[in-house]
C-alpha positions in Angstrom: -4.6 33.1 -109.6 -5.5 35.9 -112.1 -3.5 39.1 -111.7 -4.5 41.0 -108.6 -6.1 43.9 -110.5 -8.3 41.5 -112.6 -11.5 40.3 -111.0 -12.5 36.9 -112.3 -16.0 36.6 -113.8 -18.4 33.7 -113.3 -21.8 33.0 -115.0 -24.8 31.4 -113.5 -27.5 30.0 -115.8 -30.4 29.4 -113.5 -33.8 30.4 -112.2 -34.8 33.4 -110.2 -36.0 32.9 -106.6 -38.2 35.7 -105.5 -37.5 34.9 -101.9 -33.8 35.4 -102.4 -32.8 32.1 -100.8 -31.8 30.1 -103.8 -31.3 30.4 -107.6 -29.5 33.3 -109.2 -29.9 35.5 -106.1 -28.0 33.1 -103.9 -25.5 32.4 -106.7 -24.7 36.1 -107.0 -24.3 36.5 -103.2 -21.9 33.5 -103.1 -19.9 34.9 -106.0 -19.6 38.2 -104.3 -18.5 36.5 -101.0 -15.7 34.9 -102.9 -14.8 38.3 -104.6 -15.8 37.0 -108.0 -17.9 39.2 -110.4 -21.2 37.4 -111.1 -23.2 37.5 -114.3 -26.5 35.8 -115.1 -28.7 34.1 -117.7 -32.1 33.6 -116.2 -34.0 30.5 -117.3 -37.2 30.7 -115.2 -38.9 33.2 -113.0 -40.4 31.6 -109.9 -42.9 32.9 -107.3 -41.6 31.4 -104.1 -40.4 31.8 -100.6 -38.5 29.3 -98.3 -41.8 27.5 -97.6 -43.3 27.0 -101.0 -43.1 27.5 -104.7 -46.3 29.2 -105.9 -45.5 29.4 -109.6 -42.9 28.9 -112.3 -42.7 30.6 -115.7 -40.0 29.7 -118.1 -38.0 32.1 -120.2 -37.9 31.2 -123.9 -34.8 29.2 -124.9 -34.0 31.9 -127.4 -33.9 34.6 -124.7 -31.8 32.3 -122.5 -29.2 32.0 -125.3 -29.2 35.7 -125.9 -28.3 36.3 -122.3 -25.5 33.9 -122.5 -24.2 35.4 -125.7 -24.4 38.9 -124.3 -22.5 38.0 -121.2 -19.8 36.0 -123.2 -19.5 38.9 -125.6 -18.8 41.4 -122.8 -16.7 39.3 -120.4 -14.1 36.6 -120.2 -16.0 33.9 -118.4 -13.6 31.9 -116.2 -16.3 29.4 -114.9 -20.0 28.9 -115.1 -22.7 26.9 -113.4 -26.2 25.8 -114.2 -29.1 25.5 -111.8 -32.8 25.3 -112.5 -33.2 24.6 -116.3 -36.7 23.3 -116.1 -37.4 22.0 -119.7 -35.7 19.9 -122.4 -35.8 22.8 -124.8 -33.9 25.1 -122.4 -31.4 22.4 -121.7 -30.7 21.8 -125.4 -30.3 25.5 -125.9 -27.9 25.9 -123.0 -25.8 22.9 -123.9 -25.4 24.2 -127.5 -24.5 27.7 -126.2 -21.9 26.2 -123.8 -20.4 24.4 -126.8 -20.4 27.4 -129.1 -19.0 29.8 -126.5 -16.4 27.3 -125.4 -17.2 27.6 -121.7 -14.4 25.4 -120.3 -15.3 25.1 -116.6 -19.0 24.2 -116.2 -20.5 23.1 -112.9 -23.9 21.4 -113.3 -26.2 21.5 -110.2 -28.9 19.0 -111.4 -31.8 20.8 -109.8 -34.9 18.5 -109.9 -37.1 19.1 -106.9 -37.3 21.9 -104.4 -37.0 21.4 -100.6 -40.8 22.2 -100.5 -41.4 19.3 -102.9 -42.2 21.4 -106.0 -41.0 20.0 -109.3 -38.2 22.1 -110.8 -37.3 19.9 -113.8 -39.9 18.4 -116.1 -39.9 14.6 -116.4 -38.9 14.6 -120.0 -36.0 16.9 -119.3 -34.1 14.5 -117.1 -32.9 12.4 -120.1 -32.0 15.6 -122.0 -29.9 16.8 -119.0 -28.0 13.5 -119.1 -27.6 13.3 -122.9 -27.0 16.9 -123.9 -25.6 18.8 -120.9 -23.7 16.5 -118.5 -21.1 15.4 -121.1 -20.1 19.1 -121.5 -19.6 19.7 -117.8 -16.5 19.6 -115.7 -18.4 18.7 -112.6 -21.9 17.6 -111.5 -23.0 18.2 -107.9 -26.0 15.9 -107.1 -27.4 15.5 -103.6 -28.4 11.9 -102.6 -31.9 11.9 -104.2 -30.6 13.4 -107.4 -27.6 11.0 -107.5 -30.1 8.1 -107.1 -31.8 9.3 -110.3 -28.6 9.8 -112.2 -27.1 6.5 -111.0 -30.3 4.5 -111.2 -29.9 2.8 -107.8 -30.6 3.6 -104.1 -27.9 5.1 -101.9 -28.0 3.9 -98.3 -24.4 3.6 -97.3 -21.0 5.2 -97.6 -19.9 2.5 -100.0 -23.0 3.1 -102.2 -22.3 6.9 -102.1 -18.8 6.3 -103.4 -20.0 3.8 -106.0 -22.5 6.4 -107.2 -19.9 9.2 -107.5 -17.6 6.9 -109.5 -20.5 5.5 -111.6 -21.9 8.9 -112.6 -18.5 10.3 -113.3 -17.5 7.3 -115.5 -20.8 7.3 -117.3 -20.6 11.0 -118.4 -16.8 11.3 -118.6 -16.7 14.1 -116.0 -16.1 14.6 -112.3 -18.9 14.0 -109.8 -19.4 15.0 -106.2 -22.3 13.3 -104.4 -23.2 15.5 -101.4 -24.0 13.7 -98.2 -26.4 16.1 -96.5 -29.4 13.8 -97.1 -27.6 10.6 -95.8 -29.3 9.1 -92.8 -28.5 6.2 -90.4 -31.0 3.8 -88.8 -31.4 4.3 -85.1 -34.3 2.6 -83.6 -37.6 2.9 -85.4 -36.7 6.0 -87.6 -33.7 7.1 -89.6 -31.6 9.8 -88.1 -29.4 12.4 -89.7 -25.7 11.7 -89.4 -23.6 14.0 -87.2 -21.2 14.6 -90.1 -21.7 15.4 -93.7 -19.4 13.6 -96.1 -19.2 14.8 -99.7 -17.6 12.2 -102.0 -15.8 13.4 -105.1 -14.7 11.2 -108.0 -12.3 13.0 -110.3 -9.3 12.1 -112.4 -9.7 8.4 -111.5 -9.6 9.0 -107.8 -12.1 9.2 -104.9 -11.9 12.0 -102.4 -14.0 12.3 -99.2 -14.5 15.5 -97.4 -16.1 15.5 -94.0 -17.8 18.5 -92.4 -19.6 18.9 -89.1 -23.4 19.0 -89.5 -24.3 22.6 -88.5 -27.6 23.4 -86.7 -29.0 26.9 -87.2 -30.7 28.4 -90.2 -32.8 27.2 -93.1 -31.2 24.8 -95.6 -33.1 26.3 -98.5 -30.6 27.1 -101.1 -27.7 25.1 -99.8 -27.4 23.1 -103.1 -27.2 26.3 -105.1 -24.7 27.8 -102.7 -22.4 24.7 -102.8 -22.3 24.7 -106.6 -21.8 28.5 -106.8 -19.0 28.3 -104.3 -17.2 25.6 -106.4 -17.7 27.7 -109.5 -16.3 30.8 -107.8 -13.2 28.9 -106.6 -12.7 27.5 -110.1 -12.9 31.0 -111.6 -10.1 31.9 -109.2 -8.1 29.0 -110.6 -8.2 26.8 -107.5 -7.8 23.0 -108.1 -11.1 21.1 -108.3 -10.5 19.0 -105.2 -9.8 22.2 -103.1 -12.8 24.0 -104.6 -15.1 21.1 -103.6 -13.7 20.9 -100.1 -13.9 24.7 -99.6 -17.5 24.8 -100.9 -18.6 22.3 -98.2 -17.0 24.4 -95.5 -18.5 27.6 -96.9 -22.0 26.1 -96.8 -21.5 25.1 -93.2 -20.5 28.6 -92.2 -23.4 30.0 -94.2 -25.8 27.9 -92.1 -24.0 28.8 -88.8 -24.2 32.5 -89.7 -27.9 32.4 -90.7 -29.7 35.8 -90.9 -32.7 36.3 -88.6 -35.3 38.0 -90.8 -38.2 37.5 -88.3 -39.9 34.5 -89.9 -37.0 32.7 -91.7 -33.3 32.2 -91.1 -31.8 32.3 -94.6 -28.2 31.5 -95.3 -25.7 34.1 -94.1 -23.5 34.3 -97.3 -21.3 37.2 -96.4 -19.2 35.6 -93.7 -15.5 35.5 -94.3 -14.2 33.1 -96.9 -10.5 32.4 -97.6 -11.2 30.7 -100.9 
């Protein structure tokens, strides 16, 4: 752990969510809940709420890099994460900035499609993400649909989830956690959600499985951002990767259980107690 009087600093390189439920807004709330000082480099501005994405406007790659440089000039970045990067040009610029600024602990949340179905990563940017950014990461945190894209095969069983985590990790020379929130099981005529969420991590040549109860309650908009930000915050506090991943899954569950009633939506309650 850093000295008690030093607050660790984390950086999120991601899009802005005007509804406050995902993106940099959720990242900053999650950092704060973990007592980590959050900084940002905004890649896109979105007009959205938990129901829909109305519009997306990208920030120029040059301005994204200026934000990263300004933050790195002013702070000692202990860990960083990426979220919505949107275009190949932004990904190339971010990857180069991560290399030049020697950001050691990078968590990549491969944001591709919003819960509402809106595209958050252009088709030609998927290959760039894999070629330019993932090899510079410490960890990538795909959900099941994202892992299917990165792995190139369907994931329908626990064994396939484990194979995907190992395959993605080995392909890019990094650690990979395949989150299990989208995993279903066939019961009768329609697939049903499993009662437990199992996140599978492959790191350092070993598989680790972390089981969490599926929590009913609030909206799940922003859970992917929250998970990656929680891992990043724990890494900034020098927790081991395995413990950071396990704690992040528990943190997301508590955030759903402590959802905030805003009248129309029940966004994640991110200021519940965390021991991480």
